[in-house]
Each structure stands twice: as structure tokens, then as C-alpha cells.
N, C-alpha and C positions, 0 to 999 in steps of 0.2 A: 366731250359731252358726257352725259350720265348713262351711257350704254345704249341709248336709243338711236339706232342707225336706220336710215331709210332702207327700203327693200332693194334687192339687187337690181331690179329694172328701173329704179327711180333715179334717172340721171339728173333731173331738175332738183330733186330732193338732195342728192349728193352735192350738187353745185351750190345750193343754198346753204348747206351745212359747211362746206369749205369756205364760202364767203363769210359766214358768221364766225368761224374759227379764226380767219385772217383778221377780221375786225376786232375780235377779242384779243388777239396777240398784239395788234397795234395799240389798243387801249392800255394793255398791261405795260407795254414798252413806254408809252407816254406817261403813265402813272409812276413808273419806276424812275424816270428821269426828272421828276419834279424835285425841287430843292426847298420848296416853301412849306413842306410838312402838311399838306392838305390830305384829306382822306383818300384812300386808294381806290374808291369806287366799287367795292365788292357788292353793294346793294344793286348798283346799276348792272354789274356783270351778271348777277343772279336773275334779274328781270330780263335782261337780254337773252340769257341762256334759256330761260323758260319760254320766252316768246318764240325763239328760234325752234325749240323742240316742238312746241305746239304747231308751228307752221310746217315743219318737216313731217310730223305725224299726219297732219291734214292733207298734205300733198301725197304722201304715200297711200293714205286711205282712198283718196280720189283716184289714183292710178290703179289700185287694186279693184275698185268697184266700177271702173269705166267699162261700159259694155261696147261690144263691137257692132259693126253694121249688121252682121249676120244675126246677132242676138236681138237687135232692135227689129229686124225684119221678121224673125220668128215671133216676137212679142205682138207685133201688129197683125201678123197672119192669124195668130191665136184669137185675138180680139175679133177679127173679121169672121173667123169660123164660129165663134160663140154667138155672133149675131145672125149670120146667114143660115146656119143649119136649122135652128128652130123656125125661122120664117119660111124656108122652103118646105120643111117637113109639114108645117101647118097648112101651107097652100096645097100640097099634094094630098094630104089627108082630107082636107075640106073638099077638094074637087072629087075625090073618090066617094065621100059621103054624099055629096050632091047627086052624083050619078046613081048611087045605090038606093038612097032613101027617097029623095024627091023625084028623081026621074026627069028627063027632059032637060031644059035649060034652067039652071038655078045657081046662084052664087051665095046663097045664104050661109052655108057651112064654109065655103071657101074664104069669104071675107072674115067671118068670125074667127076661124082658126088661123088665118093669116095675121090678124091683129093680136091674137093670143101668142103667136110666134114672135111678133115684134116685142111684146111685153116680156116674154120669157127671155129673149135675147138681150134685152136691156138689163134685166135682173142678172143674167149670167155675167155680162160685162162688168156691171157694178161690183159684184162679188169678187170677180177675178182681179180687178184693179185694186180693190180694197185689200185683198189678201197679199198682193205683190208689194204694196207700199205701206 
């Protein structure tokens, strides 16, 4: 190949590369044994080599970027925290303001700040996901 080898941990990439090299060797042996003077198939070999290199690079990239279960759990936990913290903070702040300002039983500030927390949480998650992807 042209110097592009899959990463050390890429067993499927190495297997694909070995299969492509074996097929390449078979094609060369078949072309060398022809007596009818037809073309040796170098254009086909170049296309095959380029296709195999692209596939090996794509497999190696996918294996490097594959996230673990722990990474996915942390990602989902972060998203949950980005939603829950503003909602709970808004509810507590609203309840505290209802007790201090209005006095007695009122949910005016609680509901208002709870909804503001939901809106803020949704914006946080949108910005976080947009930044990650």
C-alpha cells in the first residue's frame, strides 16, 4: 500500500488490508499468466488500492472516535444536569420570593421562575449539543 496502515488496535482494518493485498496478488498473478497480450489492469489496481485505502482509513477513524459506555453516560448525565439545575434553582428561588414578597400562599414567582428555568435549561442543552457536534 502507499504507507497508510491502520492503527495498532484496528484488527478489522488490518484484516481488510490483508484481504485487499491478497486479492491484489491474485490479480497480478492472473495478469502475468495471460498469453493473449491484454492490458495488465493497472488502472483497476489503482482504483482498488484507492478504494481499500479509503475504507481502511474510514474504519480506523471510526474505531478511534468510538465512545465507550462511560463516555456516553457522562454525556447524558451532563445533559440531564443542564436541564435539571436551572429548573430546580428557579423553583427554589421562586418559592423563596413567594414567601418573602407576597407572604402566605402564592405560586406566582414559583411558576414564573420554574418556567424560566425550563427555558434556560433548553437553551443550555441546545448550545451544549451544538458545540459537541
